[in-house]
ZAMARGU-4260 file (C-alpha; in steps of 0.2 Angstrom, whole numbers, plus 5000, padded with zeros to 4 digits):
<rodrens>
0) 4902/4937/4962 | 4910/4953/4969 | 4913/4966/4956 | 4928/4976/4956 | 4921/4991/4964
5) 4914/4982/4978 | 4920/4991/4994 | 4920/4976/5005 | 4939/4974/5002 | 4948/4989/5010
10) 4965/4987/5002 | 4969/4984/4983 | 4986/4983/4974 | 4989/4980/4955 | 4999/4965/4948
15) 5009/4962/4933 | 5009/4944/4926 | 5027/4938/4926 | 5035/4923/4916 | 5037/4914/4933
20) 5018/4916/4937 | 5013/4904/4923 | 5010/4885/4922 | 5014/4873/4908 | 4997/4878/4900
25) 5004/4896/4898 | 4990/4902/4910 | 4994/4908/4928 | 4997/4894/4940 | 4990/4891/4957
30) 5007/4894/4964 | 5009/4910/4953 | 4992/4916/4962 | 4998/4912/4978 | 5013/4923/4976
35) 5001/4937/4970 | 4992/4936/4987 | 5009/4936/4996 | 5014/4952/4987 | 4998/4960/4991
40) 4999/4956/5010 | 5017/4963/5011 | 5010/4979/5003 | 4997/4982/5015 | 5001/4996/5027
45) 5000/4995/5045 | 5006/5013/5051 | 5002/5012/5069 | 5010/4995/5072 | 5025/5001/5061
50) 5029/5016/5070 | 5028/5006/5086 | 5041/4994/5079 | 5053/5007/5073 | 5051/5015/5091
55) 5056/4998/5098 | 5041/4997/5108 | 5037/4980/5102 | 5048/4964/5098 | 5058/4955/5094
60) 5045/4945/5084 | 5043/4934/5070 | 5027/4933/5058 | 5023/4915/5055 | 5009/4907/5045
65) 4996/4896/5054 | 4987/4893/5037 | 4984/4898/5020 | 4973/4894/5006 | 4972/4899/4987
70) 4959/4894/4974 | 4960/4899/4955 | 4943/4901/4950 | 4947/4905/4931 | 4962/4906/4919
75) 4973/4921/4919 | 4984/4925/4903 | 5001/4934/4901 | 4991/4947/4890 | 4978/4951/4904
80) 4979/4968/4911 | 4970/4977/4925 | 4974/4964/4936 | 4971/4968/4956 | 4972/4960/4971
85) 4960/4965/4985 | 4963/4962/5003 | 4955/4964/5019 | 4955/4957/5037 | 4942/4943/5041
90) 4947/4939/5059 | 4958/4947/5073 | 4962/4935/5087 | 4973/4937/5103 | 4990/4933/5093
95) 4984/4930/5077 | 4974/4938/5062 | 4967/4932/5045 | 4969/4939/5028 | 4955/4937/5016
100) 4958/4940/4998 | 4952/4941/4980 | 4959/4942/4963 | 4951/4951/4949 | 4955/4953/4931
105) 4943/4968/4927 | 4927/4965/4935 | 4929/4946/4935 | 4934/4937/4950 | 4947/4924/4945
110) 4955/4919/4962 | 4953/4919/4981 | 4963/4916/4996 | 4965/4918/5015 | 4980/4917/5026
115) 4982/4916/5045 | 4997/4923/5053 | 5004/4922/5070 | 5015/4935/5080 | 5029/4923/5088
120) 5042/4928/5102 | 5055/4918/5109 | 5044/4911/5122 | 5029/4908/5111 | 5015/4918/5105
125) 5013/4936/5107 | 4997/4946/5111 | 4993/4958/5097 | 4998/4976/5103 | 4984/4989/5104
130) 4992/4998/5088 | 4992/4982/5078 | 4974/4979/5082 | 4969/4996/5078 | 4977/4995/5061
135) 4968/4978/5057 | 4951/4985/5063 | 4953/4998/5050 | 4955/4984/5037 | 4941/4974/5044
140) 4928/4966/5033 | 4910/4966/5036 | 4905/4953/5049 | 4922/4950/5054 | 4922/4938/5068
145) 4934/4929/5081 | 4927/4912/5077 | 4942/4899/5081 | 4952/4893/5067 | 4947/4875/5061
150) 4962/4863/5063 | 4963/4847/5053 | 4959/4830/5061 | 4973/4822/5071 | 4974/4807/5060
155) 4981/4818/5046 | 4997/4820/5055 | 5000/4800/5055 | 5011/4792/5042 | 4999/4777/5041
160) 4986/4788/5034 | 4993/4791/5017 | 4996/4776/5005 | 5008/4784/4994 | 5025/4795/4997
165) 5035/4807/4985 | 5053/4810/4992 | 5059/4829/4992 | 5075/4837/4997 | 5075/4855/5004
170) 5086/4867/4994 | 5095/4882/5001 | 5085/4893/4989 | 5069/4888/4999 | 5075/4895/5015
175) 5069/4913/5019 | 5074/4926/5031 | 5066/4916/5046 | 5078/4902/5042 | 5066/4889/5038
180) 5058/4883/5021 | 5047/4898/5014 | 5028/4894/5013 | 5027/4897/4994 | 5041/4884/4993
185) 5032/4872/5003 | 5017/4875/4992 | 5027/4870/4977 | 5032/4853/4986 | 5014/4849/4987
190) 5013/4852/4968 | 5027/4840/4966 | 5020/4827/4975 | 5003/4828/4965 | 5013/4826/4950
195) 5023/4812/4956 | 5007/4803/4961 | 4997/4807/4944 | 5013/4801/4934 | 5014/4785/4944
200) 4995/4782/4942 | 4997/4785/4923 | 5013/4774/4921 | 5023/4788/4916 | 5042/4783/4919
205) 5057/4793/4922 | 5061/4804/4907 | 5043/4804/4902 | 5031/4820/4902 | 5021/4821/4918
210) 5003/4825/4916 | 4998/4843/4919 | 4986/4840/4933 | 4991/4852/4945 | 4978/4857/4958
215) 4969/4873/4957 | 4965/4876/4976 | 4976/4873/4991 | 4971/4874/5009 | 4988/4872/5018
220) 4990/4871/5038 | 5008/4872/5046 | 5013/4861/5060 | 5030/4862/5062 | 5047/4870/5055
225) 5053/4863/5039 | 5072/4867/5038 | 5087/4865/5027 | 5096/4853/5026 | 5083/4840/5026
230) 5076/4825/5016 | 5057/4825/5017 | 5042/4815/5011 | 5025/4820/5005 | 5011/4809/5010
235) 4997/4808/4996 | 4979/4801/4999 | 4964/4803/4988 | 4949/4807/4998 | 4937/4807/4984
240) 4935/4810/4966 | 4922/4812/4952 | 4922/4814/4933 | 4931/4831/4933 | 4941/4833/4949
245) 4951/4823/4962 | 4951/4829/4980 | 4968/4824/4989 | 4974/4825/5007 | 4993/4828/5008
250) 5006/4829/5023 | 5024/4834/5024 | 5034/4822/5035 | 5052/4821/5042 | 5053/4803/5047
255) 5038/4800/5058 | 5036/4818/5062 | 5022/4828/5052 | 5027/4846/5049 | 5011/4852/5038
260) 4995/4845/5029 | 4986/4852/5015 | 4969/4849/5006 | 4970/4851/4987 | 4959/4849/4972
265) 4965/4845/4955 | 4959/4839/4937 | 4955/4821/4934 | 4961/4820/4917 | 4964/4802/4912
270) 4967/4795/4929 | 4958/4779/4931 | 4945/4774/4944 | 4955/4760/4948 | 4972/4770/4952
275) 4962/4782/4963 | 4953/4770/4972 | 4959/4764/4989 | 4974/4752/4987 | 4975/4757/4969
280) 4992/4765/4970 | 5006/4763/4983
</rodrens>
């Protein structure tokens, strides 16, 4: 376990627990922790690159996500103080780079995450300018490498890979300044799909109380743009399970087109082996 004084993470920022960060059990949800990681990334300063952009020496461009992950390692409560997110750069590529992050309450590490982002211009991916590379290098973690990002298997983007689907409709409040559904909003869609699946598995009908089996970790890969308006479906497959946890594979679809996939781990709770087995729920 890393200590709060571990120098491996070059950037740190303080976090305050907000009401919207809490889940139904009154501790910080996985989605709430993902928002903390986002806040910390936004607050990382890239002074050389920022000066270049202000001088109109680079752009126009968009920052888009290739993938992100978040893992809630321990419960965090509204009364907790001394919460900090530590951030560094794990990988620097030609047109993308990867953040690595850790969440601490005091000296205890309670969460982790990564995010790979891409600079995108009107004609496609843009090479990282020297000024940005210099800023990222100053934030690099020990043993940073340029290992290629692993992509999910192609079968994950096929509708027939998923035996269960949950319908979702994009809301205008989900749309960000890039004019597509924000990545945090997409993470909540996966949460919704898991809740729909577990409710169906336990026979909870409309108006009933959905089981609180929200995943404690997500690894999300973005394939295409999710926009407004739009009626989407989230495919759900149980990859494996044991006495404590369920491992899910998830995919966002617009008709037959896959726009993103995710891996998630949630609590088993009262879910039966029969409902989790292949063909147990459709």
